[in-house]
Structures are given as structure tokens and as C-alpha cells.
TIVEXVEX-258913 format. One record per residue (C-alpha): x, y, z; residue in one letter. Coordinates in steps of 0.02 Angstrom, whole numbers, plus 50000, padded with zeros to 5 digits. Example, Ala and Ser with C-alpha at 12.3 -4.5 7.8 and 13.67 -1.06 7.14 Angstrom:
2
506154977550390a506844994750357s
END
This chain:
408
584775675247667m584975661347570l586075652847672a584765654547821v583435648347711t584325631947667l584975628447825a583015627647885a582485612847993g581615599547926c580235595348035a578605590847946a577265602447945a576215588948039g577225588148186d576015597748307e577185596848452g578655603548349g579885601048499g579065614748625g578365609748784s576525607748726g574955619348737t574765619548914g576005630348976g575675648049074t576835660749133g577475678349056p577795678348868i578635687848745t577985696048576f579245697348444a578645709348291t579355723448187g579785739848248r578315749848310d578525765548192t576895771948262t577105768948443a575355762048459y575875744548524l576415745948707q574775753948773p574095738348694l575085726948797l574905735648947d572945732248950r573415713148936w574735714449059n573625725649199q572275710949180a573595696349186h575075701449311p575605682549316a575625681749120e576485697949069k576885701048897v578565709748836t578915717048673l580395712148563l580685724748436e581285716648264l582015726948126p580875736748003e581135726247854a580165711047831a581645700947781d582605706647913e581335701448031q581215684547958r583155682147975a583175684748147q581735674248194m582405659248090v584065659948179a583115660248354n581995646648285l583315634748221q584315636648386a582695630348464r582705644248581s581195647048694s581585666448688r580095670648576y578295665248624d577115675248498v577775678548314l577255692248226g577635685848052l577405692647873d575855684347788v577135677147670i578045666747810l576575654847873t577095639847748a578895641147785e578825641547965f577475627747980a578265615847840e579895617847971n579065614048140g579395631548191w577465635448251i576125625848323i574485623348236p573115631748312l571205627848338e570065635248225r568515635948341g569485648248468l569545662448332f568065671848240p568735667648066l567145669147996d566935687348037r568735692847955f569165696447769l569165680447671p570745682047582p571685686347748v571165671347817v571895662447674e573525667347720t573425659347891a573185642547826l574465628147759y574055610447718k572215612647782g572845619847951k572585634148032l574515640348089w574105656048133a572855670148154v572675686848052p573055702148150y573295716248012t572805716047833s573735726647697n573485731947523a574675743347429g573645760447386l574205775747283l574475793247372y574235806647283y574245826147291r572585835447283t573395852647258d574145845147100l573225831747040v571505836446973d570765817646941k571805802647003p572595791046876p571695774446829r572985767946712t574975767246710w574855779146545a573805792646641e575005791946788l576405794346690r575885807546598d575325816846764q576875813346850a578005820546698r577035836546695e577125838746882i578905834846885t579335847546756k578115860946819k578475860547015h580285851247008d579755838947130i579715818347099g578365812347000g578285793947080y578965781647189a578565765547281g579805752647362q581245750747252f582765746747354l583125726547336a582175717847461y580365710147488e579675729647463g580285728647276l579725710547247t577845716047312v578045732747195n578445720447050f577365708247074s576065721447089e576545728246926a576345711146841v574575708946923q573985726246853s574535720346674a573565704846690g574935691246744g575745683046885e577425678446933i577055659947024v575455650147034s574555652247202r575265636047271d576985639047236g577145624547120g577305632946949e578175649446877v576745656046781t577745671646724l577415675746539d579095685546478p578065698546384a576795702246528t578375703146641g579315715846523g577845726046497t577765728146701a579665730746709l579705743146563d578355754046670f579695756146800l581245755546683i580485769446581q580015779446742g581905779446804v582505784046608r581175799446604e581495805946766g579675805146840w580295791046950i581775799547037p583395790247059k583585792147237e581955780747269s583035767047207l583515766047387n581745767347456y580855754947579k579265759947661e579775774547775e580865783247648e579355783447526s578305788347653r579355803847718l579765810447531a577915811047504f577285819747663q578725830747640e578235836747499g579385828247375r578285818547266l576615819147206a576325801547188f576795788647308a576305770347319r576425763547506n575355754647633w573865762547729p574875765147879h575775780247783a573965788647789y573895796547963g575645804847959p575245810647788a573755818547847k574515826747995a575825834247886e574795837947712l573015839947769g571605838747643d573055839347498k573205821547514v571985807247461a572275788947413v571515778647270t571775759347206r573405755647123l573315761146932p573655745446802g573985743146619l572215747746560n571285753146716g571295749446913p572665738046958g572905723747096s573885725647254s574905711247328t573995706647496l575125711847642g574925711847822g575425700947989a574795686348065n575255680048251l575795662148279a576515652248420v578325646448438s578505627248443a579835629848568f578865640948688s578735635848849k577025646248889h576005640748733q574425641748824q574705659448878t575325664748703a573565656248617q572685668348741e573555682948703f573255680648532i571365679448558r571445695648654y572555704848538f571505698648380t569725703348457s568575715348386l568895727748515e570755728548500n570645728148322e569745743748316r571185750248411r572415742648291v571645754548162l571245770948270t572885768948378e574075760748257g573395766948080s573455747948025f572125739847924p571075727748032p570705710747996v568705711648051w567605714447887t566285725247974e567505738848047l567735742547846y565925746447851d565875756548019d565175775047976p566095782748128e567735775348072l567415778947891i567375795947940e568865796148033r569835785847898f569075789947723p570185777547644y569285760647723l568275759347574p569605760147442v570615749647568l569235736347571k569105735347389e571065734447365s571185720847495i569655709947410l570445712047239t572165709747309a573295693347259k574085683647400a575985677847364r576505660847331p576205647547465v577925641147470s579085635147600a580505642047485n579585658247467y581275667747526n582175661247392q580945668147248l580845682847335s582655685047332l582835681947138v581285695547086i582065708747192a583865706047136s583445704546950s582265721246960v583415729147065a584975727846935k584035732246774v583155747946878l584995754646951g585925751446774d584805750046625p585655741246486t585265736346308p584595719446372e582615721246341s581365719746468a580625704146405d582415695646421d582655701446585v580995693146639a581275676846540a582865676446628s582095679146795m580835666746751k582185652046725s582975657346900e581285654046982l580905638646888e582705631546953e582375635047135i580435626147122i581315612247035r582385607747174t581125612347315q
END
């Protein structure tokens, strides 16, 4: 992965053509995005295809994991291939793809950005230009079993005490997140640092701001959970789907996951499932802002159709379907205040608060390298805790991150 990043092209972010055929092309397009685990996408695409028989869209499903999606997209774009027209990008990829000339800037006036959640819009901007359009948002939530938990925890100490008690009494796992060494672990650790009052890298990606003591506190929270057994060791191999299944199958009392896990959990557990904000060191914590943006490949031969498709796909009507049929958080603010939707999706008020208090990941063309260092450092200490202190691990991580930023 590191080699892929280092081999990235050097086209400037100001090169609006990017090597493609311009924005005037119309015709059939492809939509490359992560695997559709809820089978909601194709019906939405069918609606477009019925109305645009000469400009049909074909779904190209990429792997589920965000870093694997990125690897396939980068390989395609470095080859200047026109295979992908519309790209479903993790929100962290805007800066990298724009800086390398792999996507084209879009006209802000074509999209109702003022009606979107403000933090979400920020993820689509880079150097003053709009490079993508927000499609889904995301913030981590704490899922819990209402039949096992009287009052959801607001702090790490409360989570630890409840998880330990439930593990001992009911012989099930206490708590899990996404702890495999991939982007999900970077997110989970970032949330722990944020929820302890710190941050890892400045928002503009130009400075490592991790305080080793705060980072050590965040690491200790996870390390102690594994050592004490209320974080099950098998969760060190969990990505989103594994943690979702473990919770909805009754193997966990608490789980950190994205909102898409709510529907399946509700179907399996009924009223036994609820969600709240992530806990923090001294009170409610802070999630990492997630989600997906839609961008147009600089090498697409049908860029005009691609942009029109994005307008369709991010419309208010379609965003409602993204929620009701896919269980993914929409980007239109008004949908979070819709009484009918709240009745159907009771977590919407909590999710809106979580998104508005979430922190975006650094805007950096080298974000992938930063993430690799974070995930590998945390995975190593969780999988094989050593006498080395958590503060020392955090200090070492900080040094590695500073080296990446110095050389960018």
C-alpha cells in the first residue's frame, strides 16, 4: 500500500482537465464503489437507467474495506484508465485524489451544498475547490443491549465496569470495535484520542499534534480491555462486518459501529438494541467523521453524464432512499429532523449530534501513510502487549508521523 501511495502521479490539483476528455462527454458510465452489503444500490441505479437509456450506469463493486478500495482505484487511475467514471470515495481521499489530478473539480452551484450538514461539505473541499459531492455521512455510535444495560455508559470507566460485569455474569464479550490493522483501527484509535481531549494530526495535515500522554491514555483504554478480557481477543480481527455480526448474534453487550449496522441489529434483536454517543474519558466522546463522496474520474470519457448522475444520486429524494433502503446516513440536514424518519430510525437525533461533534481526519495527500503508521502501531501493542508503556508507544508513533509529514 505504501508503494502504491509513493508511486502516485504528480499532476497538480489546479490541473482541472487531469488528462481526461473534458466535461462535455455523454454516454454510458460506471460507478465504482465499495461492496453493497445491504443490496440497496441497484434499485437506485435502475431508476436512473430507466430514465437515461443512452447513458446507463453500471455498478462496479470494490472490496468492502476502505483501504482495499483505495488500492484498486489508485491502480486504475495511475494507468489513466477510463474504466471508472464515478468514484465512491471515502471522505479521507479527497485531498490525495485531487492533488494527483485523478479527479476533476466540480461547479459548486450545481449542488445544494447549503442544505447539507456543514462538516460533511468540508470533506469534499480541497484548496478552495469542490472536488466531490457528499453522498453519505457517518459517525461512530455505541450499540448496546437494553436487556443487559440499565443506563448506557457516558464515560470509559462506566463502559469498563458494565462490560466487565456483563462478561462475567453472561459469559459474552463486553465491548468491541474495529481492531484489525486497517483504516478501521485508525478510526477507532483516533476516536479514543479525541475522546480523551486530544488529536493526532492537525486538521490541515501539516503538524503532528499528538500528545504522548493523551495518546497513552487512549491506548491504555484499549490495552486494558484486552488484558482484562472485556474486549475479546477475537475482536482484534474485526472489521465492520465482523463486529456487526458479533453484536447482532448476541456475542457482545456493546459495540462501536457505523449506523448501517442498526437495521440488521434491530431485525435480529428487536427492542433489545439501542444506540448512544461514544463514551469518552470524562463524558461523551467524539467520533471520527466518516462517509462517502462522489467524484468524477479525470480519465472518464463521459464526464458530463457522470456529473449529472451525481446530481441525481445526491438529490433529496434519493438521499431519503439512501436512508430508508440502505440504512446509510444522508447528507441533507432536513432529513435528520423529519418526524416520520425519526419514528422509523430512532437513532437519527443521536446520529445528527454525533456528526456535528465529530472530527474529520486530516486533509493530507499522504493520509494513507499516516493511517498505516497509526494502525500498525496500535495493532502491534493490542495483539502483543509488552512492558513498554502506552506513553512510549504513542511517543514512537508521533516520531514516525512527523517523519512522514517532514518528507511530504
